[in-house]
N, CA, C and O atoms as a MOPAC input file, in Angstrom:
PM7 MOZYME 1SCF
protein

 N     91.07600 1    92.77000 1    97.08200 1
 C     91.53200 1    93.82300 1    96.18800 1
 C     91.33100 1    95.16900 1    96.87800 1
 O     90.26000 1    95.42300 1    97.43000 1
 N     92.34200 1    96.03500 1    96.85600 1
 C     92.20500 1    97.34400 1    97.49000 1
 C     91.19100 1    98.22100 1    96.76300 1
 O     90.94500 1    98.06200 1    95.56800 1
 N     90.61600 1    99.14100 1    97.51100 1
 C     89.68600 1   100.10300 1    96.91800 1
 C     90.48100 1   101.32900 1    96.49500 1
 O     91.25400 1   101.86300 1    97.29000 1
 N     90.30700 1   101.78400 1    95.26100 1
 C     91.09300 1   102.92600 1    94.78600 1
 C     90.71300 1   104.22400 1    95.48800 1
 O     89.58500 1   104.39900 1    95.95000 1
 N     91.67500 1   105.11600 1    95.55200 1
 C     91.41700 1   106.46100 1    96.03900 1
 C     90.34400 1   107.07000 1    95.12800 1
 O     90.46400 1   106.97400 1    93.90600 1
 N     89.31000 1   107.68600 1    95.68200 1
 C     88.22000 1   108.22100 1    94.85200 1
 C     88.68500 1   109.22100 1    93.78700 1
 O     88.17400 1   109.21400 1    92.66700 1
 N     89.64400 1   110.07300 1    94.13100 1
 C     90.15100 1   111.05300 1    93.16700 1
 C     90.85200 1   110.35800 1    92.01100 1
 O     90.69000 1   110.73800 1    90.85200 1
 N     91.63100 1   109.33900 1    92.33800 1
 C     92.33400 1   108.57900 1    91.31000 1
 C     91.34700 1   107.78400 1    90.45800 1
 O     91.53300 1   107.65700 1    89.24800 1
 N     90.31900 1   107.26200 1    91.07100 1
 C     89.29700 1   106.51100 1    90.33300 1
 C     88.57900 1   107.42400 1    89.33300 1
 O     88.28300 1   107.00500 1    88.21400 1
 N     88.30000 1   108.66500 1    89.73200 1
 C     87.65000 1   109.60900 1    88.81000 1
 C     88.56700 1   109.93700 1    87.63400 1
 O     88.11200 1   110.01300 1    86.49200 1
 N     89.85800 1   110.13100 1    87.91200 1
 C     90.81100 1   110.40800 1    86.83800 1
 C     90.88100 1   109.22700 1    85.86900 1
 O     90.85500 1   109.41600 1    84.65300 1
 N     90.96800 1   108.02700 1    86.40300 1
 C     91.03700 1   106.83000 1    85.55600 1
 C     89.78000 1   106.69000 1    84.71400 1
 O     89.85900 1   106.35500 1    83.53100 1
 N     88.62300 1   106.94200 1    85.31200 1
 C     87.36100 1   106.83600 1    84.57800 1
 C     87.30200 1   107.86600 1    83.45600 1
 O     86.81500 1   107.57300 1    82.36400 1
 N     87.79300 1   109.06400 1    83.72200 1
 C     87.78100 1   110.12300 1    82.70600 1
 C     88.71700 1   109.78300 1    81.55000 1
 O     88.43200 1   110.12700 1    80.40300 1
 N     89.82400 1   109.11600 1    81.83900 1
 C     90.78800 1   108.74300 1    80.79800 1
 C     90.27100 1   107.55800 1    79.97800 1
 O     90.59300 1   107.42900 1    78.79700 1
 N     89.47700 1   106.70200 1    80.60500 1
 C     88.80700 1   105.62200 1    79.88700 1
 C     89.62200 1   104.37900 1    79.60600 1
 O     89.07500 1   103.40200 1    79.09500 1
 N     90.89700 1   104.37400 1    79.91700 1
 C     91.73000 1   103.19600 1    79.66100 1
 C     92.95200 1   103.27000 1    80.56600 1
 O     93.20300 1   104.29000 1    81.20900 1
 N     93.70500 1   102.18300 1    80.60700 1
 C     94.94200 1   102.18900 1    81.38300 1
 C     95.86200 1   103.28100 1    80.86300 1
 O     95.95800 1   103.51100 1    79.65700 1
 N     96.54100 1   103.95200 1    81.79600 1
 C     97.47200 1   105.03700 1    81.45500 1
 C     98.84900 1   104.70000 1    81.99200 1
 O     98.96400 1   104.27700 1    83.14300 1
 N     99.89600 1   104.87200 1    81.20200 1
 C    101.23500 1   104.66600 1    81.74600 1
 C    101.59700 1   105.77000 1    82.73200 1
 O    101.29500 1   106.94300 1    82.51400 1
 N    102.24400 1   105.37400 1    83.81000 1
 C    102.76000 1   106.32500 1    84.79100 1
 C    104.27500 1   106.22000 1    84.79500 1
 O    104.83300 1   105.12300 1    84.74600 1
 N    104.93500 1   107.36500 1    84.85300 1
 C    106.39100 1   107.40200 1    84.82600 1
 C    106.87700 1   108.32800 1    85.93100 1
 O    106.30900 1   109.39400 1    86.16500 1
 N    107.93700 1   107.90000 1    86.60300 1
 C    108.58600 1   108.71900 1    87.62000 1
 C    110.07500 1   108.69000 1    87.32400 1
 O    110.73000 1   107.66000 1    87.48100 1
 N    110.60100 1   109.82400 1    86.89700 1
 C    112.02900 1   109.93000 1    86.59000 1
 C    112.70700 1   110.66400 1    87.73400 1
 O    112.33400 1   111.78300 1    88.08600 1
 N    113.70000 1   110.01800 1    88.30100 1
 C    114.52200 1   110.62000 1    89.36400 1
 C    115.88000 1   110.92400 1    88.73300 1
 O    116.81800 1   110.13200 1    88.81700 1
 N    115.95300 1   112.07500 1    88.11100 1
 C    117.12300 1   112.42100 1    87.29400 1
 C    118.43800 1   112.39100 1    88.07300 1
 O    119.42300 1   111.82900 1    87.59300 1
 N    118.46900 1   112.97400 1    89.24300 1
 C    119.72500 1   113.01100 1    90.00000 1
 C    120.21800 1   111.62300 1    90.37300 1
 O    121.42000 1   111.41300 1    90.53900 1
 N    119.30100 1   110.67500 1    90.50500 1
 C    119.68100 1   109.30800 1    90.85400 1
 C    119.81100 1   108.41000 1    89.62300 1
 O    120.22800 1   107.25700 1    89.72500 1
 N    119.45300 1   108.94900 1    88.47000 1
 C    119.52100 1   108.15600 1    87.24800 1
 C    118.51000 1   107.01800 1    87.22600 1
 O    118.78700 1   105.94900 1    86.68100 1
 N    117.34200 1   107.24100 1    87.81600 1
 C    116.31800 1   106.19800 1    87.90800 1
 C    115.07300 1   106.58300 1    87.11600 1
 O    114.69100 1   107.75000 1    87.03300 1
 N    114.46300 1   105.56000 1    86.54300 1
 C    113.18800 1   105.73800 1    85.84700 1
 C    112.27600 1   104.59900 1    86.29000 1
 O    112.59200 1   103.42900 1    86.07800 1
 N    111.16500 1   104.93700 1    86.89500 1
 C    110.22000 1   103.94000 1    87.39100 1
 C    108.95500 1   104.00900 1    86.54800 1
 O    108.51600 1   105.08300 1    86.13600 1
 N    108.38400 1   102.84200 1    86.30500 1
 C    107.17100 1   102.77800 1    85.49700 1
 C    106.07400 1   102.03000 1    86.24000 1
 O    106.32900 1   101.11100 1    87.01800 1
 N    104.87400 1   102.44800 1    85.97800 1
 C    103.68500 1   101.81600 1    86.53100 1
 C    102.55600 1   102.10800 1    85.55400 1
 O    102.77400 1   102.65400 1    84.47200 1
 N    101.36900 1   101.74000 1    85.94700 1
 C    100.21400 1   102.12200 1    85.13500 1
 C     99.04400 1   102.43500 1    86.04700 1
 O     98.83100 1   101.79300 1    87.07600 1
 N     98.29900 1   103.43900 1    85.63400 1
 C     97.03800 1   103.75600 1    86.28800 1
 C     95.99500 1   102.92800 1    85.57200 1
 O     95.66200 1   103.17200 1    84.41300 1
 N     95.49200 1   101.95200 1    86.28400 1
 C     94.51300 1   101.05800 1    85.65500 1
 C     93.16500 1   101.74700 1    85.52500 1
 O     92.88300 1   102.72300 1    86.22000 1
 N     92.35500 1   101.24100 1    84.64800 1
 C     91.02700 1   101.82100 1    84.40900 1
 C     90.15900 1   101.79400 1    85.66400 1
 O     89.20900 1   102.57000 1    85.77400 1
 N     90.47600 1   100.90500 1    86.61700 1
 C     89.70100 1   100.84200 1    87.86200 1
 C     90.22200 1   101.80900 1    88.93600 1
 O     89.68900 1   101.84900 1    90.04500 1
 N     91.27600 1   102.59600 1    88.60300 1
 C     91.78800 1   103.59700 1    89.52800 1
 C     92.91400 1   103.11600 1    90.42400 1
 O     93.37900 1   103.87200 1    91.27700 1
 N     93.36200 1   101.88500 1    90.25500 1
 C     94.48100 1   101.36600 1    91.03600 1
 C     95.78700 1   101.57400 1    90.28400 1
 O     95.80500 1   101.64000 1    89.05500 1
 N     96.87500 1   101.67600 1    91.03000 1
 C     98.20600 1   101.83600 1    90.44100 1
 C     98.90200 1   100.48200 1    90.48600 1
 O     99.02300 1    99.86900 1    91.54700 1
 N     99.35700 1   100.02600 1    89.33200 1
 C    100.05700 1    98.74400 1    89.24700 1
 C    101.50300 1    98.99200 1    88.84000 1
 O    101.78100 1    99.56600 1    87.78700 1
 N    102.41800 1    98.54500 1    89.69800 1
 C    103.84200 1    98.66400 1    89.39100 1
 C    104.23700 1    97.65000 1    88.33300 1
 O    103.49800 1    96.70500 1    88.05400 1
 N    105.40200 1    97.85300 1    87.75200 1
 C    105.89200 1    96.96100 1    86.69900 1
 C    106.03400 1    95.52200 1    87.18700 1
 O    105.94200 1    94.58800 1    86.39000 1
 N    106.25700 1    95.33100 1    88.49100 1
 C    106.41200 1    93.97700 1    89.03200 1
 C    105.07900 1    93.31600 1    89.38700 1
 O    105.05700 1    92.19200 1    89.88900 1
 N    103.95400 1    94.01900 1    89.12300 1
 C    102.63200 1    93.44800 1    89.34500 1
 C    101.97500 1    93.81900 1    90.65800 1
 O    100.79100 1    93.54200 1    90.84700 1
 N    102.71300 1    94.44200 1    91.57900 1
 C    102.08800 1    94.86200 1    92.83700 1
 C    101.08600 1    95.97700 1    92.56100 1
 O    101.32100 1    96.84400 1    91.71900 1
 N     99.96200 1    95.94200 1    93.28200 1
 C     98.85700 1    96.87700 1    93.04000 1
 C     98.60200 1    97.69400 1    94.30100 1
 O     98.59900 1    97.16800 1    95.41400 1
 N     98.38700 1    98.99600 1    94.10000 1
 C     98.18100 1    99.92300 1    95.21800 1
 C     96.98200 1   100.82100 1    94.95800 1
 O     96.71400 1   101.20700 1    93.82100 1
 N     96.26500 1   101.14900 1    96.02800 1
 C     95.13900 1   102.06900 1    95.93600 1
 C     95.60500 1   103.51400 1    96.05600 1
 O     94.90400 1   104.43100 1    95.62800 1
 N     96.77500 1   103.71900 1    96.63100 1
 C     97.29800 1   105.04900 1    96.92200 1
 C     98.59300 1   105.27300 1    96.13500 1
 O     99.51200 1   104.46000 1    96.23300 1
 N     98.68400 1   106.35200 1    95.36000 1
 C     99.91000 1   106.58700 1    94.59500 1
 C    101.13900 1   106.82800 1    95.47700 1
 O    102.26300 1   106.56600 1    95.04700 1
 N    100.94000 1   107.32400 1    96.70600 1
 C    102.06600 1   107.49600 1    97.62100 1
 C    102.65700 1   106.13500 1    97.98800 1
 O    103.87600 1   105.96400 1    97.99400 1
 N    101.80100 1   105.18000 1    98.29100 1
 C    102.26600 1   103.83200 1    98.63800 1
 C    102.95600 1   103.18200 1    97.44400 1
 O    103.96200 1   102.49100 1    97.61000 1
 N    102.42900 1   103.39600 1    96.25200 1
 C    103.04700 1   102.83700 1    95.04200 1
 C    104.43100 1   103.44500 1    94.82200 1
 O    105.37100 1   102.73700 1    94.46000 1
 N    104.55600 1   104.74300 1    95.03700 1
 C    105.85000 1   105.41200 1    94.85700 1
 C    106.85800 1   104.90500 1    95.88400 1
 O    108.00600 1   104.62900 1    95.53900 1
 N    106.44300 1   104.78200 1    97.12900 1
 C    107.33600 1   104.28500 1    98.17300 1
 C    107.80000 1   102.86400 1    97.85800 1
 O    108.97000 1   102.53200 1    98.04800 1
 N    106.89000 1   102.03700 1    97.38000 1
 C    107.25200 1   100.65900 1    97.03500 1
 C    108.19600 1   100.62500 1    95.84300 1
 O    109.10400 1    99.79600 1    95.79600 1
 N    107.99400 1   101.50600 1    94.89200 1
 C    108.83300 1   101.52300 1    93.68700 1
 C    110.29600 1   101.81400 1    94.02100 1
 O    111.20100 1   101.31500 1    93.35300 1
 N    110.52100 1   102.62100 1    95.05400 1
 C    111.90000 1   102.98900 1    95.40400 1
 C    112.34600 1   102.34600 1    96.71700 1
 O    113.41400 1   102.67100 1    97.23600 1
 N    111.53900 1   101.44200 1    97.25100 1
 C    111.85700 1   100.77900 1    98.52500 1
 C    112.11800 1   101.77900 1    99.63900 1
 O    113.06400 1   101.62700 1   100.41100 1
 N    111.27200 1   102.80500 1    99.71800 1
 C    111.43000 1   103.85600 1   100.72600 1
 C    110.67500 1   103.49400 1   101.99600 1
 O    109.48600 1   103.17700 1   101.95200 1
 N    111.36000 1   103.54200 1   103.11200 1
 C    110.72100 1   103.26700 1   104.39400 1
 C    109.93400 1   104.47500 1   104.90200 1
 O    108.95400 1   104.32600 1   105.63200 1
 N    110.37000 1   105.66600 1   104.51000 1
 C    109.74100 1   106.89000 1   105.00800 1
 C    108.65000 1   107.42700 1   104.09800 1
 O    108.12300 1   108.51100 1   104.34900 1
 N    108.30200 1   106.70500 1   103.05800 1
 C    107.24700 1   107.14200 1   102.16000 1
 C    107.75700 1   107.99500 1   101.01400 1
 O    108.93600 1   108.34100 1   100.94900 1
 N    106.85400 1   108.32200 1   100.12300 1
 C    107.15600 1   109.14700 1    98.95100 1
 C    105.87100 1   109.83300 1    98.52000 1
 O    104.77500 1   109.33900 1    98.78500 1
 N    106.00600 1   110.95300 1    97.86700 1
 C    104.84900 1   111.71300 1    97.39700 1
 C    104.50900 1   111.28600 1    95.97200 1
 O    104.99300 1   111.87600 1    95.00500 1
 N    103.69000 1   110.27800 1    95.85400 1
 C    103.31000 1   109.75100 1    94.54600 1
 C    102.44000 1   110.69600 1    93.73700 1
 O    102.46900 1   110.66200 1    92.50700 1
 N    101.66600 1   111.54000 1    94.41200 1
 C    100.81400 1   112.49400 1    93.69400 1
 C    101.64500 1   113.46600 1    92.87000 1
 O    101.24600 1   113.85300 1    91.77200 1
 N    102.79700 1   113.86100 1    93.39500 1
 C    103.68500 1   114.78300 1    92.67400 1
 C    104.69200 1   114.04600 1    91.79500 1
 O    105.13500 1   114.58500 1    90.78100 1
 N    105.05200 1   112.83500 1    92.16700 1
 C    106.11700 1   112.09900 1    91.46700 1
 C    105.65400 1   111.41700 1    90.18800 1
 O    106.29400 1   111.54600 1    89.14400 1
 N    104.54800 1   110.69600 1    90.26700 1
 C    104.06800 1   109.96400 1    89.08500 1
 C    103.50400 1   110.93700 1    88.06000 1
 O    102.73000 1   111.83200 1    88.40000 1
 N    103.89500 1   110.75800 1    86.81700 1
 C    103.37500 1   111.55800 1    85.70400 1
 C    102.62700 1   110.65400 1    84.74500 1
 O    102.93100 1   109.46800 1    84.62300 1
 N    101.65600 1   111.22200 1    84.07400 1
 C    100.93200 1   110.49500 1    83.02800 1
 C    101.82500 1   110.48000 1    81.79200 1
 O    101.90000 1   111.46700 1    81.06000 1
 N    102.49000 1   109.37200 1    81.56800 1
 C    103.42200 1   109.26900 1    80.45600 1
 C    104.71000 1   110.00900 1    80.75300 1
 O    104.91100 1   110.51300 1    81.85800 1
 N    105.57600 1   110.07000 1    79.76000 1
 C    106.88800 1   110.69300 1    79.95300 1
 C    106.82500 1   112.20400 1    80.12900 1
 O    107.63800 1   112.77300 1    80.85700 1
 N    105.88300 1   112.85300 1    79.47900 1
 C    105.85900 1   114.31600 1    79.50700 1
 C    104.54200 1   114.89000 1    80.01300 1
 O    104.33500 1   116.10300 1    79.96300 1
 N    103.66200 1   114.03900 1    80.49400 1
 C    102.35800 1   114.50300 1    80.94300 1
 C    102.39800 1   115.13600 1    82.31800 1
 O    103.45400 1   115.23500 1    82.94200 1
 N    101.24000 1   115.56200 1    82.78000 1
 C    101.15000 1   116.19400 1    84.09700 1
 C    101.33500 1   115.16000 1    85.21000 1
 O    101.16000 1   113.96000 1    84.99800 1
 N    101.69200 1   115.65000 1    86.39900 1
 C    101.73200 1   114.77500 1    87.57400 1
 C    100.29600 1   114.38700 1    87.91100 1
 O     99.34600 1   114.99900 1    87.42500 1
 N    100.15100 1   113.36900 1    88.74500 1
 C     98.79800 1   112.99300 1    89.17200 1
 C     98.13200 1   114.15300 1    89.90100 1
 O     96.93100 1   114.37900 1    89.74600 1
 N     98.90400 1   114.88700 1    90.69100 1
 C     98.33700 1   116.04300 1    91.40000 1
 C     97.82200 1   117.08000 1    90.40300 1
 O     96.70700 1   117.58200 1    90.54900 1
 N     98.62700 1   117.39900 1    89.39400 1
 C     98.20600 1   118.37500 1    88.38800 1
 C     96.98900 1   117.87900 1    87.60200 1
 O     96.09600 1   118.66300 1    87.27800 1
 N     96.95500 1   116.60200 1    87.30100 1
 C     95.86700 1   116.03800 1    86.49500 1
 C     94.54900 1   115.96000 1    87.23800 1
 O     93.49100 1   115.87400 1    86.61500 1
 N     94.59600 1   115.99000 1    88.57100 1
 C     93.37300 1   115.87000 1    89.35400 1
 C     92.89200 1   117.19200 1    89.94400 1
 O     91.86800 1   117.23900 1    90.62600 1
 N     93.62300 1   118.25000 1    89.68200 1
 C     93.17400 1   119.56700 1    90.16400 1
 C     92.06500 1   120.07600 1    89.25700 1
 O     92.10200 1   119.87200 1    88.04400 1
 N     91.07400 1   120.74400 1    89.85300 1
 C     89.97100 1   121.28200 1    89.03500 1
 C     90.42700 1   122.40100 1    88.12700 1
 O     89.62200 1   122.95600 1    87.37900 1

């Protein structure tokens, strides 16, 4: 099992339960879903689990060059991005 990113693990612990993650790519007409598990790992809808939100985002869109999951994934449909949620 991968070890979660420490920043993501702190956010998950503070939230206290699994949180839905949403990434809407409006220009492409895409909506991707995942969840931030209570242990700080990101689980995609297909069950794949990632310690890094960037890796989860890249896998969600099958991107070879990577993706910025910290900015892309939001807590729920209208919540802050992971980057915004983890800033002091």
